[in-house]
C-alpha positions as protocol buffer text, in pm:
chain_id: "A"
residue {
  index: 1
  type: MET
  ca { x: 2125 y: 772 z: -1377 }
}
residue {
  index: 2
  type: GLU
  ca { x: 2232 y: 1005 z: -1105 }
}
residue {
  index: 3
  type: THR
  ca { x: 2307 y: 876 z: -758 }
}
residue {
  index: 4
  type: GLY
  ca { x: 2008 y: 1056 z: -606 }
}
residue {
  index: 5
  type: THR
  ca { x: 1771 y: 902 z: -857 }
}
residue {
  index: 6
  type: THR
  ca { x: 1915 y: 558 z: -796 }
}
residue {
  index: 7
  type: ARG
  ca { x: 1882 y: 594 z: -420 }
}
residue {
  index: 8
  type: SER
  ca { x: 1524 y: 713 z: -456 }
}
residue {
  index: 9
  type: LEU
  ca { x: 1436 y: 412 z: -671 }
}
residue {
  index: 10
  type: ILE
  ca { x: 1599 y: 175 z: -423 }
}
residue {
  index: 11
  type: GLY
  ca { x: 1405 y: 338 z: -140 }
}
residue {
  index: 12
  type: MET
  ca { x: 1076 y: 313 z: -327 }
}
residue {
  index: 13
  type: GLY
  ca { x: 1150 y: -51 z: -404 }
}
residue {
  index: 14
  type: LEU
  ca { x: 1214 y: -123 z: -38 }
}
residue {
  index: 15
  type: ILE
  ca { x: 892 y: 50 z: 65 }
}
residue {
  index: 16
  type: ALA
  ca { x: 694 y: -141 z: -199 }
}
residue {
  index: 17
  type: GLY
  ca { x: 850 y: -470 z: -87 }
}
residue {
  index: 18
  type: LEU
  ca { x: 770 y: -401 z: 276 }
}
residue {
  index: 19
  type: MET
  ca { x: 411 y: -311 z: 192 }
}
residue {
  index: 20
  type: ILE
  ca { x: 364 y: -628 z: -12 }
}
residue {
  index: 21
  type: GLY
  ca { x: 535 y: -836 z: 257 }
}
residue {
  index: 22
  type: THR
  ca { x: 305 y: -703 z: 529 }
}
residue {
  index: 23
  type: GLY
  ca { x: -10 y: -772 z: 329 }
}
residue {
  index: 24
  type: HIS
  ca { x: -75 y: -433 z: 168 }
}
residue {
  index: 25
  type: ILE
  ca { x: -55 y: -568 z: -186 }
}
residue {
  index: 26
  type: GLY
  ca { x: -249 y: -288 z: -355 }
}
residue {
  index: 27
  type: GLY
  ca { x: -42 y: -16 z: -190 }
}
residue {
  index: 28
  type: GLY
  ca { x: 283 y: -194 z: -270 }
}
residue {
  index: 29
  type: LEU
  ca { x: 188 y: -229 z: -634 }
}
residue {
  index: 30
  type: ALA
  ca { x: 87 y: 137 z: -650 }
}
residue {
  index: 31
  type: VAL
  ca { x: 425 y: 242 z: -507 }
}
residue {
  index: 32
  type: ALA
  ca { x: 611 y: 12 z: -747 }
}
residue {
  index: 33
  type: ILE
  ca { x: 419 y: 144 z: -1049 }
}
residue {
  index: 34
  type: ALA
  ca { x: 472 y: 505 z: -940 }
}
residue {
  index: 35
  type: ALA
  ca { x: 846 y: 445 z: -900 }
}
residue {
  index: 36
  type: GLY
  ca { x: 865 y: 282 z: -1243 }
}
residue {
  index: 37
  type: ALA
  ca { x: 676 y: 570 z: -1403 }
}
residue {
  index: 38
  type: ALA
  ca { x: 899 y: 826 z: -1232 }
}
residue {
  index: 39
  type: ALA
  ca { x: 1211 y: 646 z: -1353 }
}
residue {
  index: 40
  type: TRP
  ca { x: 1073 y: 628 z: -1707 }
}
residue {
  index: 41
  type: LEU
  ca { x: 989 y: 1000 z: -1710 }
}
residue {
  index: 42
  type: ALA
  ca { x: 1328 y: 1094 z: -1565 }
}
residue {
  index: 43
  type: ARG
  ca { x: 1506 y: 889 z: -1828 }
}
residue {
  index: 44
  type: ALA
  ca { x: 1295 y: 1035 z: -2108 }
}
residue {
  index: 45
  type: GLU
  ca { x: 1373 y: 1385 z: -1983 }
}
residue {
  index: 46
  type: ALA
  ca { x: 1745 y: 1303 z: -1967 }
}
residue {
  index: 47
  type: LEU
  ca { x: 1741 y: 1172 z: -2323 }
}
residue {
  index: 48
  type: THR
  ca { x: 1568 y: 1478 z: -2465 }
}
residue {
  index: 49
  type: GLY
  ca { x: 1771 y: 1728 z: -2265 }
}
residue {
  index: 50
  type: ASP
  ca { x: 2060 y: 1937 z: -2391 }
}
residue {
  index: 51
  type: PRO
  ca { x: 2376 y: 1721 z: -2398 }
}
residue {
  index: 52
  type: HIS
  ca { x: 2606 y: 2016 z: -2324 }
}
């Protein structure tokens, strides 16, 4: 993955961890699921894109 995508995923993971750690479990899980879905969609788009 690109560096920007990796940094975004790390940031979302940190935010989700902080939310879960401070007691906002539902919000943390929502952020984690959204980050996972975004990564999945980005990877699927990269795989179907033009290789040239």
